[in-house]
C-alpha positions in Angstrom: -17.3 31.5 39.5 -14.5 29.4 38.1 -14.2 28.9 34.4 -12.7 26.0 32.4 -9.2 27.4 32.6 -9.3 27.9 36.4 -10.0 24.3 37.2 -7.1 22.9 39.2 -7.5 19.3 38.0 -6.4 20.3 34.5 -2.6 20.0 34.5 -2.3 19.3 30.8 -3.3 16.7 28.2 -1.8 13.5 27.2 -0.9 13.2 23.5 -0.8 9.5 22.5 0.8 8.5 19.2 0.7 5.0 17.7 2.5 4.3 14.5 2.7 1.0 12.7 5.9 0.3 10.9 6.0 -2.2 8.0 9.0 -2.5 5.7 11.5 -4.8 4.1 13.6 -1.7 3.6 15.5 -1.1 6.8 17.4 1.9 5.6 15.4 4.9 6.9 15.2 7.2 9.9 11.9 8.0 11.6 11.4 11.0 13.9 8.5 12.6 15.7 8.4 16.3 16.9 5.7 17.6 19.1 5.5 21.4 19.4 9.1 21.6 18.0 10.4 19.2 20.6 12.0 15.9 19.4 10.0 13.1 21.2 11.2 10.2 19.1 14.0 9.4 16.8 15.1 5.9 15.8 15.6 3.5 13.0 14.5 0.4 15.0 11.6 -0.2 12.5 9.1 -1.6 15.0 5.7 -0.1 16.0 6.0 3.2 17.8 4.1 4.2 20.9 4.7 7.7 22.3 2.9 9.5 25.1 3.7 13.2 25.9 2.0 15.9 27.8 1.1 19.4 26.5 -0.3 22.4 28.4 -4.0 23.1 28.0 -3.3 26.4 26.3 -0.7 24.9 23.9 -1.2 24.6 20.2 -0.6 21.1 18.8 2.0 20.9 16.1 2.9 17.3 15.3 5.6 16.5 12.7 6.4 12.9 11.7 9.5 12.8 9.5 10.8 10.0 7.4 14.3 10.4 5.9 17.2 8.6 4.4 15.1 6.1 2.4 17.0 4.1 -0.1 14.2 3.7 -2.8 16.2 1.0 -4.7 15.5 -1.4 -1.8 11.8 -0.6 -1.5 9.4 1.8 0.2 8.8 1.6 3.9 5.2 2.1 5.1 4.5 4.0 8.3 0.8 3.8 9.1 -0.5 6.4 11.6 -2.8 4.1 13.5 -3.9 6.6 16.1 -3.2 10.0 17.5 -5.3 11.2 20.4 -5.3 14.1 22.8 -7.0 13.7 26.2 -8.6 10.5 24.9 -10.1 12.3 21.9 -9.2 10.7 18.6 -7.6 13.1 16.2 -6.2 10.7 13.6 -7.7 8.9 11.7 -10.8 11.2 12.3 -9.2 14.4 11.2 -6.7 13.1 8.6 -8.1 15.4 6.0 -6.7 18.4 8.0 -3.1 17.1 7.8 -0.4 17.9 5.2 2.2 15.6 3.7 5.3 17.3 2.2 7.6 14.8 0.5 10.1 14.3 -2.2 7.6 12.7 -4.6 5.3 15.8 -4.4 2.3 13.8 -3.3 0.5 16.2 -1.0 -2.9 14.6 -0.5 -3.9 14.2 3.2 -3.0 10.7 4.3 -2.3 8.6 7.3 0.4 6.5 5.5 3.9 7.9 5.2 6.0 6.2 2.4 8.5 8.8 1.1 11.3 11.1 2.4 9.4 14.0 3.9 7.3 15.3 6.7 3.7 14.7 7.7 2.2 17.6 9.7 -0.8 18.2 11.8 -0.9 21.8 13.1 -3.9 23.2 15.0 -2.6 26.8 14.9 -4.7 27.5 18.0 -4.9 25.9 21.5 -5.8 22.3 21.2 -8.9 22.4 23.3 -10.4 25.3 21.2 -9.5 23.3 18.0 -11.2 20.2 19.3 -14.3 22.0 20.2 -14.5 23.8 16.8 -13.8 20.7 14.7 -16.1 18.3 16.7 -19.1 20.8 16.5 -19.1 21.4 20.2 -19.0 25.2 19.8 -16.4 27.7 20.9 -14.7 28.0 24.2 -14.3 31.5 25.5 -10.8 32.8 25.4 -9.4 33.7 28.9 
């Protein structure tokens, strides 16, 4: 009998990231890292849409970094509009499980990034296990 991990149709999951960028301050750099891989880095200051694939057994570690802000001009506002994996919404649904490390020492979970620093969502376990656990669907057996 085949189990969930043996199914051949599963070649990975799409991770979709949508960020809204609003700012009069054009002096900042925005970058996105997925599992320690740089998937976006720019200072174009327009909405960002990124789609990347991860393996079914991969953890999800997503870092969104804002840097080089000139606060004398004003604060940029990066709104995390949606992050989904395999069409399952993670953000805003699980915003409370994120961490925001920034130069203003505001660490409350948020989906708005306004300061030099890094917003992090780290599942610390394979994404499918994490989703099942946090959506109340129970545990998947480990292979």
